[in-house]
C-alpha positions as a printed NumPy array, in Angstrom:
array([[ 13.304, -50.347,  30.366],
       [ 16.065, -47.971,  29.343],
       [ 15.631, -44.569,  27.799],
       [ 16.924, -46.152,  24.563],
       [ 13.722, -48.197,  24.498],
       [ 11.434, -45.171,  24.898],
       [  9.914, -45.389,  21.382],
       [  9.148, -48.361,  19.118],
       [ 11.801, -47.339,  16.59 ],
       [ 14.441, -46.862,  19.275],
       [ 13.45 , -50.161,  20.84 ],
       [ 13.894, -51.879,  17.481],
       [ 17.338, -50.316,  17.241],
       [ 18.309, -51.675,  20.66 ],
       [ 16.967, -55.094,  19.723],
       [ 19.006, -55.098,  16.527],
       [ 22.176, -54.115,  18.361],
       [ 21.656, -56.892,  20.895],
       [ 21.27 , -59.451,  18.106],
       [ 24.378, -58.174,  16.334],
       [ 26.382, -58.214,  19.56 ],
       [ 25.283, -61.73 ,  20.472],
       [ 26.022, -63.029,  16.962],
       [ 29.486, -61.469,  17.043],
       [ 30.262, -63.008,  20.434],
       [ 29.024, -66.425,  19.3  ],
       [ 31.036, -66.278,  16.104],
       [ 34.265, -64.989,  17.598],
       [ 34.277, -66.392,  21.135],
       [ 31.737, -69.207,  21.232],
       [ 28.632, -69.863,  23.335],
       [ 30.465, -69.566,  26.653],
       [ 30.807, -65.827,  25.991],
       [ 27.052, -65.272,  26.071],
       [ 25.834, -63.466,  29.143],
       [ 23.29 , -60.697,  29.494],
       [ 25.925, -58.401,  30.956],
       [ 28.457, -59.018,  28.182],
       [ 25.931, -58.701,  25.372],
       [ 24.471, -55.52 ,  26.843],
       [ 27.934, -54.01 ,  27.161],
       [ 28.78 , -54.79 ,  23.537],
       [ 25.415, -53.378,  22.404],
       [ 25.731, -50.237,  24.497],
       [ 22.57 , -50.799,  26.485],
       [ 21.4  , -52.214,  29.825],
       [ 21.288, -55.83 ,  30.973],
       [ 17.564, -55.441,  31.48 ],
       [ 17.163, -54.772,  27.744],
       [ 18.26 , -58.354,  27.01 ],
       [ 15.389, -59.717,  29.097],
       [ 12.935, -57.058,  27.921],
       [ 13.448, -57.987,  24.274],
       [ 14.178, -61.73 ,  24.474],
       [ 13.458, -63.087,  27.932],
       [ 16.734, -65.01 ,  28.052],
       [ 19.641, -66.495,  26.123],
       [ 17.878, -69.407,  24.332],
       [ 15.265, -67.104,  22.838],
       [ 17.934, -64.588,  21.872],
       [ 19.915, -67.255,  19.986],
       [ 16.775, -68.354,  18.152],
       [ 16.091, -64.755,  17.21 ],
       [ 19.603, -64.39 ,  15.771],
       [ 18.687, -67.084,  13.259],
       [ 15.282, -65.505,  12.571],
       [ 16.871, -62.089,  12.037],
       [ 19.609, -63.563,   9.865],
       [ 17.078, -65.167,   7.556],
       [ 14.934, -62.033,   7.539],
       [ 17.84 , -59.987,   6.227],
       [ 18.802, -62.781,   3.864],
       [ 15.243, -62.88 ,   2.542],
       [ 15.306, -59.141,   1.891],
       [ 18.371, -59.61 ,  -0.29 ],
       [ 17.383, -62.652,  -2.32 ],
       [ 13.832, -61.46 ,  -2.92 ],
       [ 15.329, -58.279,  -4.327],
       [ 16.365, -60.046,  -7.539],
       [ 14.271, -58.556, -10.352],
       [ 12.464, -61.039, -12.584],
       [ 13.682, -60.42 , -16.125],
       [ 13.324, -62.149, -19.478],
       [ 16.644, -63.896, -18.753],
       [ 15.898, -66.459, -16.01 ],
       [ 19.4  , -67.951, -16.25 ],
       [ 20.903, -64.51 , -15.714],
       [ 18.568, -63.976, -12.775],
       [ 20.073, -67.044, -11.098],
       [ 23.559, -65.573, -11.462],
       [ 22.311, -62.244, -10.08 ],
       [ 20.848, -64.069,  -7.107],
       [ 24.291, -65.454,  -6.286],
       [ 25.664, -61.924,  -6.067],
       [ 22.869, -60.815,  -3.74 ],
       [ 23.482, -63.935,  -1.638],
       [ 27.132, -62.869,  -1.33 ],
       [ 26.133, -59.272,  -0.594],
       [ 24.002, -60.379,   2.347],
       [ 26.743, -62.597,   3.772],
       [ 29.325, -59.805,   3.629],
       [ 26.887, -57.328,   5.19 ],
       [ 25.951, -59.703,   8.022],
       [ 28.911, -62.083,   8.474],
       [ 28.252, -63.027,  12.099],
       [ 24.535, -63.569,  11.588],
       [ 25.34 , -65.617,   8.48 ],
       [ 27.751, -67.796,  10.415],
       [ 25.197, -68.515,  13.143],
       [ 22.2  , -69.105,  10.861],
       [ 24.019, -71.652,   8.697],
       [ 25.631, -73.565,  11.526],
       [ 29.227, -72.482,  10.951],
       [ 29.313, -71.28 ,  14.559],
       [ 28.885, -73.673,  17.465],
       [ 25.831, -72.894,  19.547],
       [ 26.788, -75.229,  22.382],
       [ 23.858, -75.751,  24.699],
       [ 21.828, -73.297,  22.65 ],
       [ 21.673, -75.699,  19.703],
       [ 18.49 , -75.266,  17.688],
       [ 16.009, -78.049,  17.087],
       [ 15.491, -79.052,  13.425],
       [ 12.077, -77.405,  13.346],
       [ 13.59 , -74.149,  14.627],
       [ 16.059, -74.109,  11.732],
       [ 13.142, -74.43 ,   9.321],
       [ 12.439, -70.74 ,   9.968],
       [ 14.481, -69.842,   6.896],
       [ 12.916, -72.375,   4.552],
       [ 11.075, -69.673,   2.62 ],
       [ 14.386, -68.193,   1.428],
       [ 15.266, -71.496,  -0.239],
       [ 11.869, -71.528,  -1.918],
       [ 12.785, -68.217,  -3.573],
       [ 15.687, -70.019,  -5.248],
       [ 13.468, -72.975,  -6.162],
       [ 11.015, -70.583,  -7.83 ],
       [ 13.853, -68.959,  -9.793],
       [ 15.014, -72.399, -10.964],
       [ 11.446, -73.249, -11.986],
       [ 11.31 , -70.124, -14.159],
       [ 14.588, -71.136, -15.815],
       [ 13.151, -74.575, -16.507],
       [  9.98 , -73.109, -17.993],
       [ 12.037, -70.85 , -20.254],
       [ 14.153, -73.769, -21.467],
       [ 17.409, -72.428, -19.964],
       [ 17.586, -75.452, -17.639],
       [ 16.42 , -78.965, -18.46 ],
       [ 13.052, -79.753, -16.946],
       [ 12.894, -81.825, -13.795],
       [ 12.554, -81.419, -10.063],
       [ 13.684, -77.843,  -9.299],
       [ 14.475, -78.65 ,  -5.658],
       [ 17.706, -80.644,  -6.157],
       [ 18.852, -78.197,  -8.834],
       [ 18.315, -75.314,  -6.402],
       [ 20.401, -77.223,  -3.845],
       [ 23.247, -77.516,  -6.352],
       [ 23.212, -73.784,  -6.951],
       [ 22.962, -73.04 ,  -3.24 ],
       [ 25.921, -75.325,  -2.511],
       [ 28.003, -73.384,  -5.033],
       [ 26.966, -69.986,  -3.621],
       [ 27.519, -71.061,  -0.031],
       [ 30.895, -72.635,  -0.741],
       [ 32.151, -69.49 ,  -2.434],
       [ 30.884, -67.246,   0.363],
       [ 32.39 , -69.373,   3.137],
       [ 35.779, -69.266,   1.406],
       [ 35.527, -65.51 ,   0.987],
       [ 34.51 , -64.909,   4.598],
       [ 37.497, -66.99 ,   5.678],
       [ 39.821, -65.063,   3.349],
       [ 40.619, -68.216,   1.4  ],
       [ 40.587, -67.111,  -2.233],
       [ 44.37 , -67.412,  -2.684],
       [ 44.802, -66.708,  -6.414],
       [ 42.019, -64.512,  -7.8  ],
       [ 42.369, -60.771,  -7.371],
       [ 38.64 , -60.194,  -7.972],
       [ 36.893, -63.312,  -6.565],
       [ 33.325, -62.224,  -7.433],
       [ 34.136, -61.719, -11.105],
       [ 36.919, -64.257, -11.498],
       [ 35.343, -67.049,  -9.455],
       [ 31.687, -66.527,  -8.536],
       [ 30.361, -65.294, -11.887],
       [ 32.065, -67.975, -14.024],
       [ 31.207, -70.614, -11.414],
       [ 27.51 , -69.829, -11.519],
       [ 27.446, -69.23 , -15.279],
       [ 29.14 , -72.573, -15.937],
       [ 26.881, -74.391, -13.506],
       [ 23.722, -72.937, -15.025],
       [ 24.989, -73.712, -18.54 ],
       [ 25.771, -77.273, -17.471],
       [ 22.179, -77.633, -16.323],
       [ 20.937, -76.65 , -19.768],
       [ 18.656, -78.736, -21.959],
       [ 19.887, -82.306, -22.4  ],
       [ 20.187, -81.879, -26.144],
       [ 22.841, -79.198, -25.704],
       [ 24.883, -80.968, -23.046],
       [ 27.826, -83.186, -24.036],
       [ 27.297, -86.9  , -23.533],
       [ 28.826, -88.378, -20.394],
       [ 28.999, -91.841, -21.982],
       [ 32.362, -93.137, -23.119],
       [ 32.851, -93.263, -26.865],
       [ 33.048, -96.714, -28.379]])
């Protein structure tokens, strides 16, 4: 154990740096770049620290996903519950974006945008972040109860909103918002506002049937 691991708080700092370094290498160079020596060098610690904290590469990759969802959970659960459930859903989209921009490499790994090669996670291992989706489902349920969104199964509606958030974020991370000068306000806010409005009570939505 290195001197950097001498206290619990310092050890947590080393662990975090190792996860960040491994996520960056995966995202930018692929799974072939993962080695204890390379990760330790990028994290500014010893090779032994990799094994002390994770035991090996497969466990480290799994922990990248766990850590990514932990940070993601901290962001999305930070949305205050107000008397405007529809507005809360829009606010959640901005916190979703905030997390992705703060942790771009972790985000890429946890949502499968980065190849994990032989370190591919089993389906049950990816379920580690399921609770973060349930936060969105709960927010949709509140909007349904308030009448802002037509009543139904909140799960598929939450997936629609998530797809919109994720699509926007992936474009932004890739630098692919070619026209808007302020993508969050010119794209994300109207996107989410329009989507939530389109999910409003059936009586207020225009008919999709062709006129006779």
